[in-house]
N, C-alpha and C positions, 0 to 999 in steps of 0.2 A: 437530191439537190444539196448544195453547201448550206442552204438555210437550215436543215436539220442538224448538220454538224455544228454549225455556229450556235444554234439555239441551245443544244445539249450543252455545248462548252460554256454558254453563259450560265445555264443553269448549275452546272458543276461548281464553276468559279464562285457563283453566288452562295451556294452551299458551304463551300470551303471558306469564304469570308464570315459566313454565319457561324461556323466552327471556331475560327480564329477570334471573332469577336467574342464568343462566349468564353473561350479561354482567358481573354485579357480581362473581360468583366468579372471574372472569378479569380483573378490573381491574388486577392486578399482574402479569399474565402478559406476558412480553416478547413483542412482535410479534403479539399478540392483536387480532383485528378484530371488533368489536361486531356483533350479528346485529339485523336488523329482521324482524318477523313482518308478513305481508300477509293480509288477510282478504278473502273473497269471500261473496256472498250466495247463497242456495240456494233453487231454485224446483223444486216436484214435477212440474210440467207439461213436456212436451217443448218442444223449440225451435219446433216449428210450431203447437202447440195452445195456447199462452199467450194470455191476455187482458190487456187494460189493468189489470183489476180483481184479477189473480192476487195472491194473498198467499204471501209466501215462507215457507218452512219452516225458516229458521234461517241459520246462519253456518258458514263452514268456514275454517281456516288453510290458505291456498292456497299460501303459500310462507313459508320462513324463509331469508334471504338475509344473507351477510355483506358488510359495507360495507368496502371496501378504500381507505379514506382514510389519508392520512399521519398516523402517530402522532408524538408529541412525542419528540426524540432527546435521551437524558440521557447525559452523559458520565461516564465512570469512569476507572480506571487500569489496566485488563486489556486488553492489545493484541489478545486473542482474542475481545472482545466488539466486534462489527462491525454497525453500523446501515446500512440501505438509506435514503437521502434520495432519494425519487422512486419511480417504477414499477420493478417488478421483484421477482424471488424468488430466494433462493438455491436452487441445485439440489443436492440430497443424494441419496445411493445407500444403500439398506439391502439388502444381499445381491443387488445388481444391480437392485433395483426402485427406480426413480427418483420421488422426490418432491419438493415444494416447500415452503419456508417463508420468514417474514419474521423469524423469530427468530435473531438472530445471537449468542447465547451459545454460544461454541465452545469446545473444549478439545483439548488433544493426548491421544491414546491410546498405549499402550506401544510402538507402531510408528512414532511421530512424525507419524500422520496426524491431520488436523484433523476433528473429529467434533462432532456435536451431544450434548446430554445424554442422548439415548436410543440413541447409537452410530452414527447416521447420517453417513457420510462426505461432506464438503463436496466438491463437484466444481469441477474448473477445469483449468488447465494447469500441469504442473511445468516445472522449468527444469533444464538439464544442469549438469555440473560448472563450466561457463563462464558460467552465468547467462543462458543463451539459452533462452527459452521454447520449449516443444514445443506449438505451437498446432494440432496435427491434430485429435484426439480428446479430449474431456474425460475426465478420470479422477479418482480420489481424490488429493487434494492432500496431499502428503508433505513436512514441513519437514526438509531435509537438514542435520543437525546435524554434519557432518564439518568437520574444520579447513579453512580456506580455504588452498590451496597458496601458497607464497611466488612471488613473481615477481622475476626478476632484473633490476637496474637496467641499462637500455641508454642512456638518454638523462638528461643533466643539463642544466637550462635555467639560465644564470647571467646576470643582467642587472646590471652593475656601473657605477659611476661611479669613475674613477681620477683623482685630484687632479693636475691639470696644472701645479700649483706645487710638486710634490714634488722633492726634491734628486735630482740624477742619481746612480745607483749603478752599480758595475761588476758585470755578470752573473757574471763569473769567480769573484767572491768569495762567491756565493751559498752559504749554510749554513742550512738549515731550523731548526737548533737556535739560530740567533742572529739575533734580531729586527733587528738593526742591518744586516743585509745584504740586506734586501728592503724594499720600500715598504709593501706591504699584503699581507694574507692572509685567506682565508675557508675554511669547511669545510662539507661536506654529508655526510649519511650515506647510504651506498649499500648494496645489498644483493646477495649472490651467490645462485646458483642454489639453495642450501639455506636461504635467508632469513637467514644470518648478516649482521649489519651490520657495515659498515667505514667508518672515518673517512677520506673523500677530501679532502685539504687543498690548495688551490691558492695559489701565492705570486706576487706581481707586483713585478718590479724595473724601475724606471724608467730607460731607456737614454738618454733625451734626444733631441734632434733629430739624426737620422742622415743625412737627405737633405733637399734644398729642398722636395720636395713632401710631405714627412712631418713633421708638426708635433711629433709625438712617438712613441717607440716603446717598448713593454714586453715583457720577457721573461716567460714564464710557467713556473713550475716547479711539480711536483706529488709528493705523497706520499700513500700508502695506508697506514693504521695506522702512521704515522711512517716508513715506508720509502720512500726516493726511487724515482720511476717514471722509467725511461728511462736510468738509470746506477747504479753501484754504488760507493759511497765505498770507498777513498779516491780513486777516479776523479774528474776535474774535473766538475763540475755540468754537465748538459745540459738546456736548456729543452725544454718539450714543445710550444710555441707562441710565435710572436711577434705581439702585437697593435700594429698601426700606425694612428695617428688622422691625419686631415687637419686643415685649419685650422678646420674648422666643429666639431671635437671629436668627429666619428663615425668609426667603423671605415672604413678604406680597404682595399677587397678586393683591389686590386691589390698591396699590400705586406703584408698580413696572412698569416702562415704557421702551419700549412699553408695552401696557397693554395686557398681555396675561396669560391664565391660565397655571398652570405647565405643561410643563418643562421650563417656563420662557425663551422662545427663543427670541433672538435678531438677526434680519437679517441685514447683513451688505453688502453694495455693494462696491466691490472692483474693482477700475479702473485698467485696464491693457493696455499695449501698446506693446506686443510682438508677436502679431499675434494670441493669444489665444482667446477663446470665452471671450467677455467682453460686458457689465460688469458682473462680477462673483459675485453671491450672496452666502455668507457663513453664516449660521445661528449658532449662539452660544447659547448653552443651559446651563443655570446656575443651573440647578437642584441640590439639595444638598448643595448649597453655604450657608455658615453661617457667622454670625457676633458675635464672642465670644471674651472674654478678652485674647486672646493668640496672639502670632506673626502671622501676615499675611502670607499666604502660600497656595501652590497648593497641594490638596488633591489627584487629579486625572485629567488628561487631556488627550482626544482622539481626533482624526480626521480621516474621512473616506477616505481620497484620498492618492494617491501614484504615484510615478513617474514610467516610463517605466522601465521593468527589463528583464534581460537575464536569461535564464534557466541555473541553476548551477548544479543540481543534481535532481535525482527522486528516488523513492523507491515504493515499493508495500506494502501495510498494510495487515493486517490479513484477511481482507475481499476482498482482491485482487485489492483494488483501487490503482492505481498509482498516486501518487501525486508528482508534481513538485514543486521545490523550486527555487526562482528567486533572482536576485542580489539585488532587492529592499525589500527583507525580506518577500514578499508575496509567498503564496502557491496556487496552483490551481490543480484541478483533470485533468489529462491527459488521463485516460482510465481505464478500469476495466478487470482483468483476471477472465475467467469462468473455472469451473471444470466440469467434466463428471463422473458419477460412473455407474457401471453395477450391475445387479442382480447376474451375475456370473463372477467376474472378471477372474477367472481361465479358462474361456472359450475364452479368448481374444487370438488372433492369433499374435504370435511374428514374426516380419518381419525384425529384426536387427535394429542397429542404436538407440537402447533404444525405439523403437517403437512397438506398438501393434495396430491391427485392430479389429473392432468389428466383431463377427461372430453370427450365430444362437444360438450358445450355450451360449455366453456371454449375449444375450440379447440387447435390444436397449439402447443407451446411454441415461442417465437421466442427463440433463443439469441443471446447478445452479451456483450461486455465492458462493465463499468459505465461509464457516461458516454457510450456510444454509442447512436445512434437515439434511441429513446424511453425508454431505461433510465436509471434514477437512478444516483447516484454513492454511493461507500461512505465511511464515516467510522469509524475505528478508535477504540479506546478508548471506544465508546459503544453503546448500545442504543436500539432503538425501542420506546418505551412502548405499553401497551395503548391502544386507541383508545375504551374505554368511558369515558363522560361519567356519573360517579356522581350528579351533580346531575338530569341528564336521566332516567336510570334509576329513581331514586327517585320522581321525579314519575310516570313511566310505571307505577310499580308501584301508586302510590296510585290511578290511573286504572284499571288492571286489576282491582284490588280492588274498587273500586266497580262496574265492569262485571260482576264475578262476583257480587257482592250483588244487583245489579238483576235479573240472570237468574234467580237463586235466588228473588227475589221474585215473577217471573212464575210460576214453578212452584208457588209457595205459594198465589198467587192462583188459578190454575187448579184447585188441590186443593180451595180453599173453594168455588168455583163447582160443582165436581162433589159436593161434600157437601151443598150446598144442593139441588142436583137430586134426590139420593138421598132426602133427607129429606122431599121433598114427598109429600103425600097428596091 
């Protein structure tokens, strides 16, 4: 009877309204994927006994499936908001139970672990104290907020030009406190084993032409924190190196001392008295230094040490690598986020709190780092918006309402027919 068809139609339309209502309710839920309802007709007869004139007995909601399309990515200023651009799911752990989510609204708990709003731990690889990732087994990602240890300066790279037109001076008369006794000077900050900074000053005295094969020769003197290196006043000044240039204005390895092949390295022994490792050996490389007829100056200067630093901020890169920035200007890897993908994401089981579980229908998780294989990349300071299209859902709601009214009308019509039959005499 039409009661059965109408009743099934009411139930199907009611379920459709539930699905639409859930989509609309989650239109602002980060990482939400809208659902579609699928219907199937219902027949009373068996597979082998049906005829061409069989009349169906209604409709059923055969499946409610989530659509894993890419949501719009909205940027913000929270480094713990992370969006997936492409395929994949964040892997999270709740008391050892693994779940999957597209919602990248994370926060730090009291232990420094990155967690979801429901407390599930984001999974990935942690880094050791030297910033090397432990890529064996995924684990809870914990941000190490300890101070970055200092690094002692071992090498200074100095690229100069020394003016070939400078007047010739006598090295024996050098005095770091008297600018008239040297041609040029430059300074660089170096660090000891405790992270203390020291001013390493180098001075250059033009000795002039000392041999037919040498266009010009320069004596190099050095001080650290104002104290001469290599001699103690009032003893006569002792240079730490001699830079010799050929007629092309480049360093001559045969007459530059200490005699070294390029990169023309000059080791300096720096005495310290503050509890740091001493004596500290700092090697100055003069590769690229020239002597041309222009003003003396520094073209580039580098050193490989730094002081201790505090973690000031961190962010995730497109490849999931979490990089910390420290107060001393250094950066270091803190961890890496991993992603999982599935052969059939629509087969995942939704359990609420923006989480899904793997199922036999979804297939096993395919683990990888962001940007590898078919996995998407990550965008920090951003979230993936809900895929609910409010315009489409409101249109669907009108259609479902009309379906409901139409099915209710079939029940009303069937009732009127029965009443007519009952009143026949």
